[in-house]
C-alpha positions as CSV (number, residue, x, y, z in Angstrom):
1,M,72.5,-2.0,5.4
2,K,71.9,-3.6,8.8
3,K,70.6,-7.2,8.6
4,R,68.8,-9.0,11.3
5,Y,69.0,-12.8,11.7
6,T,66.6,-14.9,13.7
7,F,68.0,-17.4,16.2
8,L,66.6,-19.5,19.0
9,F,67.6,-18.4,22.5
10,L,67.3,-20.0,25.9
11,P,64.5,-18.1,27.7
12,A,62.0,-18.6,25.0
13,L,62.9,-22.3,24.7
14,I,62.5,-22.8,28.5
15,A,59.2,-21.1,28.5
16,C,58.0,-23.1,25.5
17,L,59.2,-26.4,26.9
18,Y,57.8,-26.1,30.4
19,L,54.7,-24.0,29.8
20,F,53.4,-24.9,26.4
21,G,54.3,-28.5,25.7
22,C,56.7,-27.7,22.8
23,K,60.3,-28.8,22.5
24,D,63.2,-27.2,20.7
25,A,64.7,-29.2,17.9
26,P,68.4,-29.6,18.7
27,K,70.7,-27.7,16.4
28,Q,73.2,-29.4,14.1
29,Q,76.7,-27.8,14.2
30,T,78.0,-27.3,10.7
31,K,81.0,-25.4,9.4
32,V,80.3,-23.8,6.1
33,Q,82.9,-24.1,3.3
34,Y,81.8,-22.0,0.4
35,A,81.5,-23.6,-3.0
36,N,82.9,-22.1,-6.1
37,D,80.4,-20.2,-8.2
38,D,79.0,-22.3,-11.0
39,L,76.3,-22.0,-13.6
40,P,73.2,-24.0,-14.5
41,R,73.3,-26.1,-17.6
42,I,72.4,-24.1,-20.7
43,D,68.8,-24.9,-21.9
44,D,67.2,-22.1,-23.9
45,T,64.5,-24.4,-25.4
46,I,60.9,-23.4,-25.2
47,R,58.7,-26.4,-24.7
48,N,56.0,-26.7,-27.3
49,A,53.4,-27.9,-24.8
50,R,50.3,-26.6,-23.1
51,I,47.8,-27.6,-20.5
52,I,44.1,-28.3,-21.1
53,W,42.1,-28.0,-17.9
54,D,39.0,-30.1,-17.2
55,K,35.8,-28.1,-17.0
56,T,34.8,-29.7,-13.7
57,E,36.4,-29.6,-10.3
58,R,35.7,-30.9,-6.8
59,K,35.8,-29.5,-3.4
60,V,38.3,-31.4,-1.2
61,S,38.3,-29.4,2.1
62,H,35.6,-30.3,4.6
63,D,32.6,-28.1,5.4
64,E,33.9,-25.1,7.3
65,Y,33.5,-21.4,6.9
66,F,37.2,-21.0,5.9
67,A,39.7,-23.5,4.4
68,E,42.7,-22.6,2.3
69,Y,46.4,-23.4,1.4
70,G,46.0,-27.0,0.1
71,R,49.1,-29.1,-0.4
72,A,49.0,-32.7,-1.8
73,R,51.7,-35.3,-1.5
74,R,52.0,-38.9,-2.8
75,Y,52.5,-41.4,0.0
76,N,52.7,-44.5,-2.3
77,G,50.8,-46.0,-5.2
78,D,47.4,-44.2,-5.5
79,T,47.5,-43.0,-1.8
80,V,47.6,-39.2,-1.7
81,L,47.8,-37.0,1.4
82,L,46.3,-33.5,1.6
83,V,46.8,-30.8,4.2
84,Y,45.3,-27.4,4.6
85,H,44.5,-24.9,7.3
86,F,41.0,-23.9,8.3
87,G,38.8,-22.3,10.9
88,P,35.5,-20.6,11.7
89,K,34.7,-16.9,10.9
90,G,37.1,-14.8,12.9
91,H,39.5,-17.6,13.4
92,E,40.2,-18.6,9.8
93,W,43.9,-19.5,10.2
94,D,43.6,-21.6,13.4
95,N,43.8,-25.3,12.7
96,I,45.4,-27.8,10.2
97,A,43.6,-30.8,8.7
98,L,44.8,-34.0,7.0
99,K,42.8,-36.0,4.5
100,K,43.7,-39.1,2.6
101,S,42.8,-40.4,-0.9
102,Y,43.3,-44.0,-1.9
103,D,42.4,-43.5,-5.6
104,N,44.8,-40.8,-6.8
105,G,42.6,-37.9,-5.7
106,K,39.2,-39.0,-7.0
107,S,37.7,-39.3,-3.5
108,W,38.8,-38.4,0.0
109,N,38.2,-39.7,3.5
110,K,37.0,-37.7,6.4
111,E,39.3,-35.0,7.7
112,R,41.5,-35.5,10.7
113,I,42.6,-32.4,12.7
114,I,46.3,-32.8,13.2
115,V,47.1,-29.3,14.6
116,K,44.5,-27.7,16.8
117,D,44.5,-24.2,18.2
118,D,44.0,-25.3,21.8
119,N,46.5,-22.9,23.4
120,Q,44.8,-19.6,22.7
121,K,46.8,-17.7,25.4
122,R,50.0,-18.5,23.6
123,Y,48.9,-18.8,19.9
124,S,46.4,-17.1,17.6
125,G,46.5,-20.1,15.3
126,F,48.5,-22.4,13.0
127,S,48.7,-22.0,9.3
128,T,50.5,-22.4,5.9
129,P,51.3,-26.1,6.3
130,D,53.6,-28.1,4.1
131,L,53.9,-31.9,4.1
132,L,56.9,-34.0,3.1
133,V,57.0,-37.8,2.6
134,L,60.4,-39.1,3.5
135,K,62.2,-41.9,1.9
136,N,61.5,-44.1,5.0
137,K,57.8,-43.2,4.7
138,W,57.8,-41.0,7.8
139,L,55.9,-37.7,7.3
140,L,57.1,-34.3,8.2
141,L,54.6,-31.5,8.8
142,A,55.9,-27.9,8.9
143,Y,53.7,-24.9,9.6
144,T,53.6,-21.4,11.1
145,G,52.8,-20.9,14.8
146,R,51.3,-17.4,15.1
147,G,52.2,-16.2,18.5
148,I,50.6,-13.8,21.0
149,P,51.7,-11.1,20.7
150,D,52.5,-11.1,16.9
151,D,56.2,-10.4,17.1
152,S,59.6,-12.1,16.4
153,L,59.8,-13.5,19.9
154,H,56.5,-15.3,19.9
155,N,56.0,-16.4,16.3
156,N,57.8,-19.5,15.1
157,L,58.0,-22.4,12.7
158,Q,57.1,-25.8,14.0
159,V,57.6,-29.4,12.7
160,R,55.9,-32.6,13.7
161,V,56.7,-36.1,12.7
162,S,54.4,-39.1,11.9
163,K,55.8,-42.6,11.6
164,D,52.5,-44.3,10.8
165,A,51.2,-42.4,7.7
166,G,49.6,-39.6,9.7
167,E,47.7,-41.6,12.2
168,T,49.7,-40.2,15.1
169,W,52.1,-37.3,15.4
170,S,54.9,-36.2,17.6
171,A,54.8,-33.1,19.8
172,P,55.8,-30.0,17.9
173,S,59.4,-29.0,17.7
174,I,60.2,-25.3,17.2
175,V,62.8,-25.1,14.5
176,A,63.0,-21.3,14.0
177,L,61.8,-18.2,15.7
178,G,60.5,-14.9,14.1
179,R,57.8,-13.7,11.8
180,S,58.3,-16.7,9.6
181,W,55.8,-18.5,7.3
182,E,55.2,-20.4,4.1
183,P,57.6,-23.4,4.7
184,G,58.5,-25.5,1.8
185,M,60.4,-28.8,2.1
186,V,62.3,-31.3,0.0
187,Q,64.5,-34.3,0.6
188,L,67.6,-34.7,-1.4
189,P,68.9,-38.0,-2.8
190,S,71.5,-37.9,0.0
191,G,68.7,-38.0,2.6
192,E,69.2,-34.3,3.7
193,I,66.0,-32.5,4.3
194,Q,65.8,-28.8,3.3
195,L,63.2,-26.5,4.8
196,F,62.8,-23.1,3.2
197,F,60.7,-20.3,4.6
198,S,59.9,-16.6,4.4
199,N,61.1,-14.3,7.2
200,E,60.6,-10.6,7.7
201,I,63.5,-8.3,8.5
202,L,61.9,-6.1,11.2
203,S,64.8,-3.5,11.2
204,T,64.0,-2.3,7.7
205,K,61.1,-0.9,5.8
206,A,60.5,-1.1,2.1
207,A,57.8,-2.5,-0.3
208,K,55.3,0.3,0.3
209,G,56.1,0.6,4.0
210,R,56.1,-3.1,4.7
211,H,59.1,-4.9,6.1
212,E,61.6,-6.4,3.7
213,Q,61.5,-10.1,3.5
214,K,64.2,-12.8,3.0
215,V,64.2,-16.5,2.3
216,L,65.9,-18.7,4.9
217,L,66.9,-22.4,4.8
218,I,67.4,-24.9,7.6
219,R,68.6,-28.5,7.1
220,S,68.2,-31.8,8.8
221,K,70.4,-34.9,8.1
222,D,68.6,-37.2,10.6
223,N,65.0,-37.3,9.4
224,G,63.9,-34.1,11.2
225,S,65.3,-34.9,14.7
226,T,67.8,-32.0,14.6
227,W,68.1,-28.9,12.4
228,S,70.7,-26.5,11.4
229,S,70.6,-22.8,12.2
230,P,69.0,-20.6,9.5
231,Q,71.0,-19.7,6.4
232,M,69.8,-16.9,4.1
233,V,69.5,-18.0,0.5
234,A,67.5,-15.1,-1.0
235,F,67.3,-11.4,-0.3
236,T,66.7,-8.3,-2.5
237,P,67.0,-4.9,-0.8
238,G,63.8,-3.0,-1.0
239,R,61.7,-6.1,-1.8
240,R,59.9,-9.0,-0.3
241,D,61.3,-12.4,-1.5
242,G,59.0,-15.1,-0.2
243,M,56.9,-18.2,-0.6
244,P,59.7,-20.6,-1.7
245,V,58.7,-24.0,-3.0
246,P,61.8,-26.2,-3.6
247,L,62.2,-28.7,-6.4
248,V,65.0,-31.1,-7.2
249,L,65.4,-31.1,-11.0
250,T,65.7,-34.4,-12.8
251,D,69.0,-35.6,-14.3
252,N,71.1,-34.0,-11.6
253,K,70.4,-30.5,-12.9
254,G,70.3,-28.8,-9.5
255,I,67.7,-27.5,-7.0
256,I,65.4,-24.5,-7.6
257,I,63.1,-22.4,-5.6
258,P,60.6,-20.1,-7.3
259,V,60.0,-17.0,-5.2
260,E,57.3,-14.4,-5.1
261,A,59.2,-11.1,-5.9
262,V,57.0,-8.4,-4.4
263,E,57.8,-4.9,-5.7
264,N,59.5,-6.3,-8.8
265,I,58.0,-5.7,-12.2
266,T,57.8,-9.4,-13.0
267,S,57.3,-12.4,-10.7
268,P,58.1,-15.1,-9.9
269,E,61.8,-15.5,-10.1
270,I,63.8,-18.7,-10.1
271,I,66.8,-19.2,-7.8
272,W,69.1,-22.1,-8.5
273,T,71.9,-24.1,-7.0
274,S,73.9,-27.0,-8.3
275,M,73.7,-30.3,-6.3
276,E,77.4,-30.0,-5.6
277,A,77.2,-26.5,-4.2
278,N,74.0,-27.2,-2.3
279,W,73.3,-23.5,-1.6
280,N,76.7,-23.0,0.0
281,Y,77.8,-20.1,-2.1
282,A,79.4,-17.0,-0.7
283,T,76.8,-14.8,-2.3
284,F,73.1,-15.0,-3.1
285,G,71.8,-16.0,-6.6
286,T,71.4,-12.9,-8.8
287,K,70.8,-12.2,-12.4
288,D,74.4,-11.1,-12.7
289,N,75.9,-14.3,-11.5
290,G,73.4,-16.5,-13.4
291,R,71.8,-18.2,-10.5
292,R,68.6,-16.2,-10.5
293,W,66.3,-15.5,-13.5
294,I,62.9,-14.4,-14.5
295,G,60.6,-17.4,-14.7
296,S,58.5,-16.5,-17.8
297,V,59.0,-15.4,-21.4
298,D,55.9,-13.3,-21.0
299,P,55.8,-10.1,-18.8
300,V,53.6,-11.4,-16.0
301,W,53.4,-10.7,-12.3
302,G,52.3,-13.7,-10.2
303,G,52.4,-14.4,-6.5
304,A,52.4,-17.6,-4.4
305,P,54.2,-19.7,-7.1
306,T,54.5,-23.5,-7.0
307,V,56.3,-25.7,-9.4
308,V,56.4,-29.4,-10.4
309,Q,58.2,-31.5,-13.0
310,F,57.0,-34.3,-15.2
311,P,59.1,-37.4,-15.8
312,S,59.5,-36.3,-19.4
313,G,61.3,-33.1,-18.2
314,E,58.7,-30.3,-18.5
315,T,58.3,-28.1,-15.6
316,V,54.9,-26.5,-14.8
317,I,54.5,-23.4,-12.6
318,S,51.3,-22.0,-11.2
319,M,50.7,-18.6,-9.6
320,Q,47.9,-16.3,-8.5
321,T,47.6,-13.1,-10.5
322,E,45.2,-10.2,-11.1
323,L,44.5,-11.1,-14.8
324,G,43.3,-7.6,-15.5
325,R,41.4,-7.1,-12.3
326,K,42.1,-3.8,-10.6
327,L,43.1,-5.1,-7.2
328,D,45.0,-3.7,-4.3
329,R,47.8,-6.3,-4.1
330,Y,48.0,-6.0,-0.3
331,K,44.3,-5.9,0.5
332,G,42.4,-7.5,-2.4
333,W,44.6,-10.5,-3.1
334,K,42.0,-13.1,-2.3
335,K,40.1,-12.0,-5.4
336,N,43.0,-13.0,-7.7
337,S,42.8,-15.6,-10.3
338,V,45.3,-18.3,-11.4
339,L,47.5,-19.0,-14.4
340,T,49.9,-21.8,-15.2
341,M,52.8,-22.0,-17.6
342,V,55.0,-24.8,-19.0
343,G,58.8,-24.5,-18.9
344,N,61.8,-26.6,-19.9
345,S,63.9,-29.0,-17.9
346,M,65.9,-26.2,-16.3
347,A,62.7,-24.3,-15.1
348,R,63.4,-21.6,-17.7
349,N,61.3,-20.0,-20.5
350,F,57.9,-20.7,-18.9
351,G,55.3,-19.9,-21.6
352,N,52.1,-21.2,-23.2
353,L,49.9,-19.6,-20.6
354,S,46.7,-21.4,-19.6
355,Y,43.9,-20.1,-17.5
356,P,42.1,-22.8,-15.4
357,Y,39.3,-20.3,-14.5
358,P,38.7,-18.0,-17.5
359,D,35.2,-17.2,-16.5
360,L,35.8,-16.5,-12.8
361,P,33.2,-14.0,-11.4
362,E,34.5,-10.6,-10.3
363,N,33.3,-11.2,-6.8
364,E,35.1,-14.5,-6.4
365,G,38.8,-15.3,-6.3
366,R,41.3,-18.1,-6.7
367,Y,44.6,-18.0,-4.8
368,F,47.1,-20.0,-2.7
369,C,47.4,-22.6,-5.5
370,S,49.6,-25.7,-5.7
371,L,50.3,-28.4,-8.2
372,F,50.4,-32.2,-7.9
373,V,51.5,-34.7,-10.6
374,L,49.0,-37.5,-11.2
375,D,50.8,-39.5,-13.9
376,K,53.0,-38.9,-16.9
377,D,50.5,-36.7,-18.6
378,R,48.1,-35.3,-16.0
379,L,48.3,-33.0,-13.0
380,A,46.0,-31.5,-10.4
381,L,45.7,-27.9,-9.4
382,L,44.7,-27.1,-5.9
383,T,43.3,-23.6,-5.4
384,T,41.6,-21.7,-2.6
385,R,38.2,-20.5,-3.8
386,N,37.1,-17.3,-2.2
387,Y,33.3,-16.7,-2.3
388,P,31.4,-13.4,-2.3
389,D,30.7,-13.7,1.4
390,S,34.5,-13.9,2.0
391,S,34.4,-17.6,3.0
392,S,36.9,-20.0,1.3
393,A,37.3,-23.6,0.4
394,V,40.0,-25.8,-1.2
395,F,39.2,-27.2,-4.7
396,W,40.9,-29.8,-6.9
397,K,40.9,-29.4,-10.7
398,E,42.7,-31.8,-13.1
399,G,44.4,-31.0,-16.4
400,R,46.4,-32.7,-19.2
401,V,49.7,-31.7,-20.7
402,I,49.4,-31.6,-24.5
403,R,52.8,-32.0,-26.1
404,I,52.6,-30.5,-29.6
405,D,55.8,-32.1,-30.8
406,D,54.9,-35.6,-29.8
């Protein structure tokens, strides 16, 4: 099968640099030496734990017709940073906001617009942000630039840097071209930054006539100043692998990304690498080679997965799912609901399903969820609430992990 890869090229960079105020992030030159195949540590345990969700929640996005895709990151102590995209009706995915909490998410200050759609001849908006707090306390913001026209030449991924806790930001650097979205970032103990994202393969059609989709990885070893060329880390012919959210497992157990596996019977699936191999295998992770597995012990299909790990080792995964609703997965997905599950220290055997919104009205939805660890026992679930009039807002709901064996 013919595969297409997305690379930056000179004409687009010159146009961006001189006409649109962007800059290209210089590419790191790396020579790949493939690692030997290895296997994750054996952990077949099923954690006897479940999550009890609070009955109350609070809206954390500002007053606007549309806000979604909330992501929270701890800066230090009780200081938490929140990003999401927002916009008025008809321009829902246009801008990106930042809010700060100084009391571990109990209250939030006024929003600051950190990416604004002020170049409407070049872009139709900016969306799906992710935020990373580096070891030196710089911030990296990654997001999708939706170009005009909507094609592989004009769409891109952009990164901005803040060295003062989000008060000011660098100009955007274009780090990848193509129909690319849903970036997820992590920094390894070595300091290397890994940025994963979804990318459509425009030369192929599958998944009910939609393009196949792969997961790509780019790396930075200098705090986001330069980036490697894209490396493919997940692809399944005939399907759409996407929405990767990386997590470095504790106790040197490796790195995982849960991926939304569209057109698979179950989803999400977990893809793993050892710290030593660091994704430099000659082949993708598969069920046959032991580096890809089904996330749950129950037969569920969930999209937009996110995962966190508690200091005690439990992993928790969240996802949007129909929960018995008869939805068109491609058109009615904003009327999904949410479920969460608890897994073991290797992100296996997710079970003990919990439903944060068991009484969600049929004309509302919860989707684009993410998780944030508050302390050793509590976590927050951020969801996008879709109202009957199709407007949306980001909400924060807290829960507690109950460990039955404790």
